[in-house]
N, C-alpha and C positions, 0 to 999 in steps of 0.2 A: 491766887487772889483770896480764896477762902481762908487760907492759912494766915495771910496778913490781917484780914478782918477779925478772925478768931483771936489772934495774938493781941490785936489792939483792944478788943473787948475784954480779954482776960487780964492782960498785963499793962494796958495803957500805952503800949508801944507795939507797932506793927512787926518788929523784929522778934519779939518774944524771947524765949530762952534759946530756941533753935530756929534758925531762919535759913531759907534756901539762898537768899540774896539779901545782903544788908541794905535796909532802907535808911539812907542818911537823912538827918534833919534838914529841913528847908532853911536856907539862910541867904546871906548876901550873894553867894555864888549861884543861887537859884538851882540847887541840886534837885534832880527829880529822877525817878526811874520810870521807864517805859514798860508797861506790862502788856506784852504781846505774846506771840508764840515763843519768843525768847525774852528774857528780862535783861535790860541794859540800863546803865547809868547815863544821865545826860546832865551837863552843866549848862548854865545860862538858858534854861528852858524858856521857850517862847520869847527869845531876845528881841526879835524884830517887832513883835506886838508890843512888848513892854517899852521898847525904844520909841515907838509911835506915840504912845500915851505920855511918856516922859517928855517928849517934845511939846506936847500940848499943855501939860500940867507939870512943869519942872519941879515944883515944890509939893506936888500931890494934889488930890482933888480938894478944892476949897471947902466943900461941905463937910468933909471928914476931919478937917483940921480946925481946931478952935471952937467946935460946937456951934457953928453958924446955923441960923434958922433956915429952913428949906425955902421960905418965901423970898429970901434975899437973892436966891439964884434962879427963881422961876416966876414969871408973871402970874398975877393972881387969877386971871381967867384960865390960864393953862392948868394951874394947880387945882382950881375948882372943877374943871372938866375931868381931870385925871381922877380926883377923889370921887366925883359923882359916878364915873364909870366903874370904879372899884366897888363902891357901895351897891350899885345896880347889880353887878355880877355876884357879889356875896349874898345879897338879900333878894335875889330874883324871885324866888317862890313867894315870899311875903309880899313883895311889890305886885306881882301878878295877881295874887288873890285880892289884895286891896283894890287894885284897878278894876278887877272883875266885879267886885261888890259895888263900886261907884257907878260903873256902867249899868248894872242891873237896877240900882236905885234910880238912876236918871231915866231909864226906859219906863219903869213903873210910874214915876212922877209924870213923865210925858204922856203916857197912856191915860192916866187918871185925869189930867188937866185937859187933854185934847180929845180923847176918844171915848172916855168912860161916861156913861149916863148922860148922853147928849140930850138936852131938853129943848130942842128948837121946835118951834111951832110952825106948822105948815100954813102957808097963806091960802085962804079959801078964795076961789074965784068969785067975783061979785056978779 
């Protein structure tokens, strides 16, 4: 495996100048090699999985053909939820710090208005 990666990095081709086993280009026949304890060729790689998806999308996934907009294939509420979760995970630290600052400011404001310098006068008994 290291030889294939090294050859690909050096020559732009996993076979390089000298190869243990020729790695054929992937094409219509879905040629692949299985890198295990032995190296073997396989045609029609993952044919059953590809057949399943071709039965659902015989002309291919619509989003990838014709440059259609993502919202044409997904309801707006689902899109906003997905994007919101992605932003939350990517910016979690910034959001957590911002929320902490807001909570602290709210607690300070609450303390100042409700508990700080209470000037209530006590009623004197007559």
